[in-house]
MMTF fields as JSON, N, C-alpha, C and O atoms, coordinates in Angstrom:
{
  "mmtfVersion": "1.0.0",
  "mmtfProducer": "UNKNOWN",
  "numBonds": 347,
  "numAtoms": 348,
  "numGroups": 87,
  "numChains": 1,
  "numModels": 1,
  "chainsPerModel": [1],
  "groupsPerChain": [87],
  "chainIdList": ["A"],
  "bondAtomList": [4, 2, 8, 6, 12, 10, 16, 14, 20, 18, 24, 22, 28, 26, 32, 30, 36, 34, 40, 38, 44, 42, 48, 46, 52, 50, 56, 54, 60, 58, 64, 62, 68, 66, 72, 70, 76, 74, 80, 78, 84, 82, 88, 86, 92, 90, 96, 94, 100, 98, 104, 102, 108, 106, 112, 110, 116, 114, 120, 118, 124, 122, 128, 126, 132, 130, 136, 134, 140, 138, 144, 142, 148, 146, 152, 150, 156, 154, 160, 158, 164, 162, 168, 166, 172, 170, 176, 174, 180, 178, 184, 182, 188, 186, 192, 190, 196, 194, 200, 198, 204, 202, 208, 206, 212, 210, 216, 214, 220, 218, 224, 222, 228, 226, 232, 230, 236, 234, 240, 238, 244, 242, 248, 246, 252, 250, 256, 254, 260, 258, 264, 262, 268, 266, 272, 270, 276, 274, 280, 278, 284, 282, 288, 286, 292, 290, 296, 294, 300, 298, 304, 302, 308, 306, 312, 310, 316, 314, 320, 318, 324, 322, 328, 326, 332, 330, 336, 334, 340, 338, 344, 342],
  "bondOrderList": [1, 1, 1, 1, 1, 1, 1, 1, 1, 1, 1, 1, 1, 1, 1, 1, 1, 1, 1, 1, 1, 1, 1, 1, 1, 1, 1, 1, 1, 1, 1, 1, 1, 1, 1, 1, 1, 1, 1, 1, 1, 1, 1, 1, 1, 1, 1, 1, 1, 1, 1, 1, 1, 1, 1, 1, 1, 1, 1, 1, 1, 1, 1, 1, 1, 1, 1, 1, 1, 1, 1, 1, 1, 1, 1, 1, 1, 1, 1, 1, 1, 1, 1, 1, 1, 1],
  "groupList": [{"groupName": "MET", "atomNameList": ["N", "CA", "C", "O"], "elementList": ["N", "C", "C", "O"], "formalChargeList": [0, 0, 0, 0], "bondAtomList": [1, 0, 2, 1, 3, 2], "bondOrderList": [1, 1, 2], "singleLetterCode": "M", "chemCompType": "L-PEPTIDE LINKING"}, {"groupName": "ALA", "atomNameList": ["N", "CA", "C", "O"], "elementList": ["N", "C", "C", "O"], "formalChargeList": [0, 0, 0, 0], "bondAtomList": [1, 0, 2, 1, 3, 2], "bondOrderList": [1, 1, 2], "singleLetterCode": "A", "chemCompType": "L-PEPTIDE LINKING"}, {"groupName": "GLU", "atomNameList": ["N", "CA", "C", "O"], "elementList": ["N", "C", "C", "O"], "formalChargeList": [0, 0, 0, 0], "bondAtomList": [1, 0, 2, 1, 3, 2], "bondOrderList": [1, 1, 2], "singleLetterCode": "E", "chemCompType": "L-PEPTIDE LINKING"}, {"groupName": "LEU", "atomNameList": ["N", "CA", "C", "O"], "elementList": ["N", "C", "C", "O"], "formalChargeList": [0, 0, 0, 0], "bondAtomList": [1, 0, 2, 1, 3, 2], "bondOrderList": [1, 1, 2], "singleLetterCode": "L", "chemCompType": "L-PEPTIDE LINKING"}, {"groupName": "LYS", "atomNameList": ["N", "CA", "C", "O"], "elementList": ["N", "C", "C", "O"], "formalChargeList": [0, 0, 0, 0], "bondAtomList": [1, 0, 2, 1, 3, 2], "bondOrderList": [1, 1, 2], "singleLetterCode": "K", "chemCompType": "L-PEPTIDE LINKING"}, {"groupName": "ASP", "atomNameList": ["N", "CA", "C", "O"], "elementList": ["N", "C", "C", "O"], "formalChargeList": [0, 0, 0, 0], "bondAtomList": [1, 0, 2, 1, 3, 2], "bondOrderList": [1, 1, 2], "singleLetterCode": "D", "chemCompType": "L-PEPTIDE LINKING"}, {"groupName": "ILE", "atomNameList": ["N", "CA", "C", "O"], "elementList": ["N", "C", "C", "O"], "formalChargeList": [0, 0, 0, 0], "bondAtomList": [1, 0, 2, 1, 3, 2], "bondOrderList": [1, 1, 2], "singleLetterCode": "I", "chemCompType": "L-PEPTIDE LINKING"}, {"groupName": "THR", "atomNameList": ["N", "CA", "C", "O"], "elementList": ["N", "C", "C", "O"], "formalChargeList": [0, 0, 0, 0], "bondAtomList": [1, 0, 2, 1, 3, 2], "bondOrderList": [1, 1, 2], "singleLetterCode": "T", "chemCompType": "L-PEPTIDE LINKING"}, {"groupName": "VAL", "atomNameList": ["N", "CA", "C", "O"], "elementList": ["N", "C", "C", "O"], "formalChargeList": [0, 0, 0, 0], "bondAtomList": [1, 0, 2, 1, 3, 2], "bondOrderList": [1, 1, 2], "singleLetterCode": "V", "chemCompType": "L-PEPTIDE LINKING"}, {"groupName": "SER", "atomNameList": ["N", "CA", "C", "O"], "elementList": ["N", "C", "C", "O"], "formalChargeList": [0, 0, 0, 0], "bondAtomList": [1, 0, 2, 1, 3, 2], "bondOrderList": [1, 1, 2], "singleLetterCode": "S", "chemCompType": "L-PEPTIDE LINKING"}, {"groupName": "ASN", "atomNameList": ["N", "CA", "C", "O"], "elementList": ["N", "C", "C", "O"], "formalChargeList": [0, 0, 0, 0], "bondAtomList": [1, 0, 2, 1, 3, 2], "bondOrderList": [1, 1, 2], "singleLetterCode": "N", "chemCompType": "L-PEPTIDE LINKING"}, {"groupName": "GLY", "atomNameList": ["N", "CA", "C", "O"], "elementList": ["N", "C", "C", "O"], "formalChargeList": [0, 0, 0, 0], "bondAtomList": [1, 0, 2, 1, 3, 2], "bondOrderList": [1, 1, 2], "singleLetterCode": "G", "chemCompType": "PEPTIDE LINKING"}, {"groupName": "PRO", "atomNameList": ["N", "CA", "C", "O"], "elementList": ["N", "C", "C", "O"], "formalChargeList": [0, 0, 0, 0], "bondAtomList": [1, 0, 2, 1, 3, 2], "bondOrderList": [1, 1, 2], "singleLetterCode": "P", "chemCompType": "L-PEPTIDE LINKING"}, {"groupName": "ARG", "atomNameList": ["N", "CA", "C", "O"], "elementList": ["N", "C", "C", "O"], "formalChargeList": [0, 0, 0, 0], "bondAtomList": [1, 0, 2, 1, 3, 2], "bondOrderList": [1, 1, 2], "singleLetterCode": "R", "chemCompType": "L-PEPTIDE LINKING"}, {"groupName": "PHE", "atomNameList": ["N", "CA", "C", "O"], "elementList": ["N", "C", "C", "O"], "formalChargeList": [0, 0, 0, 0], "bondAtomList": [1, 0, 2, 1, 3, 2], "bondOrderList": [1, 1, 2], "singleLetterCode": "F", "chemCompType": "L-PEPTIDE LINKING"}, {"groupName": "TYR", "atomNameList": ["N", "CA", "C", "O"], "elementList": ["N", "C", "C", "O"], "formalChargeList": [0, 0, 0, 0], "bondAtomList": [1, 0, 2, 1, 3, 2], "bondOrderList": [1, 1, 2], "singleLetterCode": "Y", "chemCompType": "L-PEPTIDE LINKING"}],
  "groupTypeList": [0, 1, 2, 3, 3, 1, 4, 5, 6, 0, 7, 4, 4, 8, 6, 7, 6, 9, 4, 5, 1, 7, 3, 1, 2, 3, 1, 4, 3, 3, 6, 4, 10, 4, 6, 9, 11, 8, 12, 6, 8, 5, 4, 13, 2, 2, 3, 8, 11, 6, 8, 7, 2, 1, 5, 3, 6, 8, 4, 2, 9, 10, 3, 12, 14, 12, 3, 9, 14, 9, 14, 1, 14, 3, 2, 9, 15, 2, 9, 15, 7, 4, 9, 7, 4, 2, 15],
  "groupIdList": [1, 2, 3, 4, 5, 6, 7, 8, 9, 10, 11, 12, 13, 14, 15, 16, 17, 18, 19, 20, 21, 22, 23, 24, 25, 26, 27, 28, 29, 30, 31, 32, 33, 34, 35, 36, 37, 38, 39, 40, 41, 42, 43, 44, 45, 46, 47, 48, 49, 50, 51, 52, 53, 54, 55, 56, 57, 58, 59, 60, 61, 62, 63, 64, 65, 66, 67, 68, 69, 70, 71, 72, 73, 74, 75, 76, 77, 78, 79, 80, 81, 82, 83, 84, 85, 86, 87],
  "secStructList": [7, 7, 7, 7, 7, 2, 2, 2, 2, 7, 7, 1, 1, 7, 7, 7, 3, 3, 6, 6, 7, 7, 2, 2, 2, 2, 2, 2, 2, 2, 2, 2, 2, 6, 7, 1, 3, 3, 3, 3, 3, 7, 6, 6, 7, 7, 3, 3, 3, 3, 3, 3, 2, 2, 2, 2, 2, 2, 2, 2, 2, 7, 7, 7, 2, 2, 2, 2, 2, 6, 6, 7, 7, 7, 1, 7, 2, 2, 2, 2, 2, 2, 2, 2, 2, 6, 7],
  "xCoordList": [-28.815, -27.418, -27.268, -27.802, -26.548, -26.358, -25.415, -24.488, -25.669, -24.823, -23.453, -23.357, -22.396, -21.045, -20.845, -21.355, -20.108, -19.778, -18.293, -17.514, -17.906, -16.488, -15.643, -14.55, -16.139, -15.38, -15.127, -14.199, -15.945, -15.79, -14.602, -14.079, -14.176, -13.074, -11.875, -10.874, -11.971, -10.891, -9.619, -9.65, -8.505, -7.22, -7.148, -7.359, -6.849, -6.822, -5.442, -5.328, -4.392, -3.024, -2.541, -1.955, -2.787, -2.528, -1.062, -0.509, -0.455, 0.91, 0.784, -0.011, 1.568, 1.544, 2.959, 3.936, 3.044, 4.348, 4.242, 3.178, 5.352, 5.402, 5.209, 5.61, 4.598, 4.426, 5.762, 5.835, 6.817, 8.151, 8.981, 10.144, 8.4, 9.112, 9.325, 8.524, 10.406, 10.665, 9.783, 9.24, 9.648, 8.889, 9.563, 8.889, 10.89, 11.617, 11.256, 10.997, 11.235, 10.863, 9.426, 9.122, 8.566, 7.165, 7.011, 6.303, 7.668, 7.593, 8.129, 7.53, 9.249, 9.829, 8.891, 8.788, 8.209, 7.257, 6.093, 5.685, 5.569, 4.471, 4.902, 4.182, 6.077, 6.573, 6.86, 6.438, 7.574, 7.953, 6.728, 6.734, 5.691, 4.505, 3.398, 2.327, 3.677, 2.712, 1.347, 0.309, 1.396, 0.175, 0.098, 1.121, -1.092, -1.26, -1.473, -1.583, -1.53, -1.694, -1.32, -1.275, -1.052, -0.645, -1.147, -1.053, -1.68, -2.052, -0.802, 0.207, -0.887, 0.214, -0.139, -1.241, 0.812, 0.555, 1.558, 2.665, 1.142, 2.044, 2.787, 2.699, 3.51, 4.313, 3.466, 3.957, 2.2, 1.3, 0.574, -0.338, 0.991, 0.372, -1.074, -1.87, -1.41, -2.745, -2.751, -1.805, -3.813, -3.951, -3.985, -4.764, -3.116, -3.113, -3.377, -3.558, -3.399, -3.664, -3.422, -3.12, -3.56, -3.33, -2.619, -2.972, -1.616, -0.943, -1.078, -0.87, -1.43, -1.57, -0.472, 0.242, -0.369, 0.558, 0.3, 1.238, -0.959, -1.314, -0.848, -0.405, -0.944, -0.475, 1.011, 1.438, 1.788, 3.236, 3.538, 4.369, 2.869, 3.121, 2.781, 3.557, 1.645, 1.236, 2.207, 2.61, 2.588, 3.48, 4.846, 5.387, 5.402, 6.755, 6.839, 7.899, 5.752, 5.819, 5.388, 5.69, 4.696, 4.153, 3.186, 2.982, 2.6, 1.577, 0.207, 0.057, -0.787, -2.14, -2.588, -2.234, -3.349, -3.722, -4.296, -3.773, -5.342, -5.897, -4.885, -4.875, -4.039, -3.058, -2.027, -1.713, -1.501, -0.463, -1.019, -0.342, -2.228, -2.791, -3.134, -3.174, -3.377, -3.82, -2.729, -3.035, -1.464, -0.42, 0.685, 1.56, 0.689, 1.808, 1.411, 0.306, 2.34, 2.186, 3.577, 4.555, 3.653, 4.955, 5.344, 4.693, 6.402, 6.924, 8.136, 8.251, 9.024, 10.193, 10.57, 10.189, 11.312, 11.693, 12.563, 12.435, 13.438, 14.33, 13.546, 13.811, 12.596, 11.81, 10.914, 10.647, 10.455, 9.645, 10.448, 9.972, 11.654, 12.448, 12.878, 12.914, 13.201, 13.606, 12.447, 12.618, 11.281, 10.152, 9.66, 9.235, 9.707, 9.23, 10.206, 9.796, 11.464, 12.457, 12.384, 12.86, 11.789, 11.691, 10.691, 10.741, 9.793, 8.733, 9.034, 8.245],
  "yCoordList": [-16.425, -16.154, -14.669, -13.787, -14.426, -13.056, -12.28, -12.839, -10.992, -10.121, -9.967, -9.777, -10.053, -9.856, -8.409, -7.491, -8.219, -6.887, -6.632, -7.565, -5.373, -5.013, -5.779, -6.239, -5.919, -6.62, -8.085, -8.695, -8.654, -10.05, -10.279, -11.391, -9.246, -9.417, -8.522, -8.583, -7.69, -6.734, -7.427, -8.546, -6.736, -7.187, -6.789, -5.627, -7.755, -7.465, -7.053, -6.253, -7.594, -7.213, -6.207, -6.583, -4.942, -3.887, -3.455, -3.173, -3.41, -2.9, -1.401, -0.955, -0.616, 0.839, 1.346, 0.613, 2.613, 3.247, 4.7, 5.316, 5.221, 6.586, 7.605, 7.373, 8.722, 9.799, 10.391, 11.095, 10.118, 10.622, 9.646, 9.924, 8.512, 7.535, 8.1, 8.894, 7.681, 8.099, 7.289, 6.25, 7.77, 7.013, 5.684, 4.695, 5.657, 4.399, 3.395, 2.229, 3.833, 2.941, 2.456, 1.289, 3.346, 3.002, 1.962, 0.971, 2.184, 1.238, -0.127, -1.153, -0.147, -1.417, -2.153, -3.378, -1.424, -2.04, -2.683, -3.801, -1.977, -2.523, -3.798, -4.796, -3.75, -4.899, -6.076, -7.2, -5.819, -6.888, -7.615, -8.838, -6.868, -7.447, -7.796, -8.264, -7.559, -7.867, -7.249, -7.907, -5.943, -5.195, -4.022, -3.571, -3.537, -2.461, -1.092, -0.089, -1.051, 0.219, 0.082, -1.021, 1.22, 1.185, 2.443, 3.547, 2.268, 3.429, 4.176, 3.564, 5.496, 6.349, 6.846, 7.345, 6.705, 7.091, 8.129, 8.245, 8.881, 9.861, 9.214, 8.003, 10.022, 9.502, 8.862, 8.036, 9.242, 8.648, 7.419, 6.89, 6.968, 5.819, 6.104, 5.179, 7.381, 7.745, 7.879, 8.395, 7.415, 7.458, 8.899, 9.723, 9.184, 10.519, 10.45, 11.484, 9.245, 9.099, 7.681, 6.782, 7.504, 6.213, 6.479, 7.413, 5.662, 5.743, 4.38, 3.341, 4.407, 3.17, 3.058, 4.015, 1.872, 1.591, 2.563, 3.091, 2.788, 3.706, 5.128, 5.834, 5.555, 6.895, 7.048, 8.065, 6.039, 6.082, 6.138, 6.929, 5.308, 5.241, 6.569, 7.068, 7.136, 8.413, 9.515, 10.308, 9.582, 10.633, 10.561, 11.59, 9.388, 9.236, 9.24, 9.533, 8.924, 8.83, 10.109, 10.297, 10.973, 12.201, 11.921, 12.771, 10.741, 10.405, 10.678, 10.637, 10.954, 11.107, 9.802, 8.724, 9.879, 8.703, 7.543, 6.435, 7.731, 6.563, 5.859, 4.63, 6.611, 6.005, 5.213, 4.079, 5.786, 5.096, 3.877, 2.852, 3.96, 2.847, 1.675, 0.531, 1.943, 0.883, -0.121, -1.224, 0.233, -0.717, -0.893, -1.735, -0.161, -0.202, -0.82, -0.613, -1.582, -2.1, -2.33, -2.422, -2.422, -2.585, -4.051, -4.873, -4.365, -5.719, -5.835, -6.773, -4.876, -4.791, -3.328, -2.523, -2.98, -1.582, -1.123, 0.013, -1.983, -1.622, -1.363, -0.385, -2.218, -1.999, -0.773, -0.071, -0.519, 0.68, 1.939, 2.832, 2.029, 3.242, 3.389, 4.5, 2.282, 2.339, 2.796, 3.672, 2.21, 2.545, 3.969, 4.618, 4.469, 5.829, 6.867, 7.983, 6.54, 7.485, 7.597, 8.578, 6.593, 6.608, 7.648, 8.039, 8.099, 9.022, 10.417, 11.316],
  "zCoordList": [7.434, 7.74, 8.114, 7.441, 9.176, 9.659, 8.75, 8.164, 8.648, 7.843, 8.503, 9.716, 7.695, 8.222, 8.631, 7.988, 9.692, 10.18, 10.001, 9.809, 10.064, 9.933, 10.938, 10.607, 12.164, 13.206, 12.861, 13.392, 11.975, 11.585, 10.657, 10.586, 9.95, 8.995, 9.277, 8.563, 10.313, 10.589, 11.057, 11.569, 10.867, 11.384, 12.846, 13.194, 13.699, 15.133, 15.626, 16.554, 15.012, 15.378, 14.34, 13.325, 14.599, 13.625, 13.665, 14.727, 12.491, 12.336, 12.121, 11.294, 12.865, 12.72, 12.482, 12.635, 12.107, 11.929, 12.401, 12.335, 12.871, 13.384, 12.269, 11.128, 12.604, 11.629, 11.209, 10.203, 11.962, 11.644, 10.81, 10.514, 10.43, 9.6, 8.198, 7.707, 7.57, 6.191, 5.238, 5.615, 4.013, 3.019, 2.716, 2.424, 2.784, 2.573, 3.662, 3.367, 4.906, 6.013, 5.849, 6.096, 5.44, 5.229, 4.122, 4.295, 2.995, 1.874, 2.283, 1.96, 2.989, 3.439, 4.389, 4.327, 5.264, 6.195, 5.438, 5.751, 4.452, 3.652, 2.933, 2.929, 2.329, 1.568, 2.49, 2.22, 3.571, 4.516, 5.061, 5.196, 5.37, 5.988, 4.997, 5.383, 3.703, 2.638, 2.932, 2.874, 3.253, 3.523, 2.551, 2.035, 2.305, 1.326, 1.956, 1.25, 3.269, 3.955, 5.413, 5.957, 6.046, 7.449, 8.164, 7.628, 9.38, 10.179, 10.649, 11.001, 10.647, 11.094, 12.493, 12.722, 13.436, 14.822, 15.305, 14.778, 16.323, 16.929, 18.099, 18.305, 18.855, 19.971, 21.063, 21.833, 21.13, 22.133, 21.58, 22.216, 20.378, 19.705, 19.294, 19.131, 19.128, 18.671, 17.153, 16.558, 16.548, 15.095, 14.597, 15.077, 13.616, 13.005, 11.5, 10.857, 10.936, 9.513, 9.035, 9.82, 7.74, 7.097, 5.78, 5.059, 5.46, 4.162, 3.496, 4.122, 2.218, 1.458, 0.406, 0.107, -0.13, -1.222, -2.383, -2.98, -2.69, -3.782, -3.486, -4.391, -2.225, -1.847, -2.153, -2.701, -1.798, -2.053, -3.542, -3.987, -4.293, -5.734, -6.401, -7.216, -6.068, -6.652, -6.259, -7.11, -5.003, -4.509, -5.179, -5.583, -5.3, -5.818, -7.339, -7.891, -8.022, -9.482, -10.19, -11.368, -9.491, -10.083, -11.233, -12.1, -11.234, -12.221, -11.617, -10.396, -12.441, -11.907, -11.258, -11.737, -10.195, -9.414, -10.234, -10.123, -11.052, -11.751, -12.646, -12.713, -13.328, -14.219, -13.43, -13.791, -12.372, -11.614, -10.903, -10.829, -10.381, -9.632, -10.542, -10.09, -11.799, -12.693, -13.035, -13.488, -12.831, -13.206, -12.178, -12.381, -11.116, -10.183, -8.853, -8.351, -8.299, -6.951, -6.39, -7.132, -5.077, -4.434, -4.417, -3.773, -5.126, -5.169, -4.254, -3.466, -4.372, -3.505, -3.403, -4.253, -2.373, -2.206, -3.369, -3.826, -3.846, -4.946, -6.232, -6.931, -6.544, -7.763, -7.615, -8.59, -6.398, -6.133, -6.403, -7.103, -5.864, -6.05, -7.505, -8.033, -8.151, -9.554, -10.437, -11.285, -10.24, -11.111, -10.898, -11.854, -9.67, -9.445, -9.959, -10.28, -10.047, -10.567, -12.089, -12.661, -12.752, -14.207, -14.701, -15.867, -13.847, -14.277, -13.908, -14.197]
}
């Protein structure tokens, strides 16, 4: 059996978001599309970075990364904003 390659499991229809999007827009996009990360693009649609669900949680909660990642995930935008404000 041949070894699987990245191209064999990659997402072909990639959802992206502008680097000028707000964190709220980003969180809503992740939740709506049930994805854990999204490529960030500039006005020319060129990749400038990637933001993940964990990045948002760490940034908004001010908790150290391992602690926050061990119990938090995005369920809804409302629960995300509520839970990050508690810390």
